[in-house]
Residue, then its C-alpha position, 0 to 999 in steps of 0.5 A: m187757879y184760885y185756891a180757897r184758904k182752908l188753913k188757919s192764918d199763919r201766926n208763926i213768928t219764928g223766922f223773925l226771931p234771929a233778926a230780932f235777937a241780933i238787933s235787940s242785942g246790938l241796941l242793948t250793947g250800944i246803950v250799956f257799952g257804947p257803939y264800938t262794942a255794939f258793932k262788934v257784937m252785931g258782927g259776931i252774932i251775924l257771923v254765927y248766923s252765917v255758920f247756921g246758913m252754911i249748914a242749911a245750904y249744905r243740907t238743902k243744896n239750895d241756892a238761896y241759902r248759899v247766897a244768904t250765907f255769903y250775905m251774912c258772912f260779909l255783913g258780919f265782917y263789915f261790922l267788925a271792920i268799921r272803925i268807930d270810937q266811943s263818942g258816936i257814929k258821927n266819928m265812924e270811919l270806913p277803911q278801904g277794905a271795909k268799903l269793898i266788903a260793903l259793896i260785896t254785902i250790898i250785891f249779895g243783899i240785893w241778890m238775896i232780896y230778889l230770891m226771897a221775893t221770888k220765893r226761892h228762899k221759902w219752904r213750901g209746906r203751907e202751899i202743899m197742905e193747901l193743895a192737899a185740901y183743895e178738893v177735900e170737903s169738911g165732914e164728920d170724919s175725925y182724925t186718925d193717926r194711921p198712914a193711908p195707902v195711896a197708890k202703887l207706882d213704877y219707878t226705880k230707887d235712883e229715880i225716886i232719890n233724884f226726885a227727893e233731892y230736887l224737892k229738897r233743893k227747891l224747898v218743896a219737901l225735906p227728905y229722910y232716907e230709910s233702908d226701904r223708902v224715902i220719906l218726904l216732909p212738907i215743911k212750913m216756914g218757921n218749922e225748918f230750923r229744928h229739921l235743919f239744925g236739930s238732932n234726933i228728929k222724930y220725923w215720922d211724927n210729922t206729916w209725910v209722904a213715903f215712896d217705898y223702893n218697891g213702888e208703894v206710896s203712902a201718906y200720913i197727916s200729923k195731928k198738929d197739921y190736921l188741927d191747922y185746918k179751919e174745919n174738920l176734913s176727912c182725914s183719910q181723903l186728906s192723906k190720900s190727896l196729899g200723896e196724890v199731890f206728890i205723885e203728880f209732882y213725880g209725874y212732872f219730874k219724870k217727864r223732865e217738866e220740873i218747872r211745873i212743880i214750882d208753877k203748881v205751888n206758886e198758884v197757891k198765893v201764900g206770902i213769902m214768910s208764911 
């Protein structure tokens, strides 16, 4: 199915900043202190990144984050294991241990590239927002910050928690648990860092869909996400449509057809970094 783009073009470069920082730090260190120090600095930075990767893997239980963590870990140790003197890279020497680390790094690197190419490492918030807007027309209805009731369903607390955990592992949505409900946040690429590593996140100010343990489903569109659409859409219809997207996903999950959820978001052809 073809989905006409209703969101503005993605210009978020946050996802590229860690790599840009590591590379620029290595280059600057190499210019000032020489290649030996540059490799050690790069190795140290990458190992720090692997710690953040470990935190992300722990929080999401996502396989792609686990692979990326191992890749960064071995890559960092590889840079630290390289023997090089200040005369330049031509005199670089790889000890036997470094060669083994290099081989393992290559294996995890290829695996990571595959997972990225197949969107296993991608937060699917942008696809979710496109799906929500698919049948919502533009109009004079302005933005409202009131949550919209969507539907009343029949499910148990355990069922909805298992559903939320599945969406988290697949990076479809990030759940926050309250005493009487689960709140699901569709996270766009580049916005995941503050949720994974930040503290005191005001998640209720973000776009969300809530599944109350009594069966009530409601949805809320943040003003930031609303203004990310090219046109003014009916906010009430958009909120209800967002909730219906997740209700449809829950229907697939309940029938043990979880793969249909991934098929649905993949129908929205969005780039791997958007």
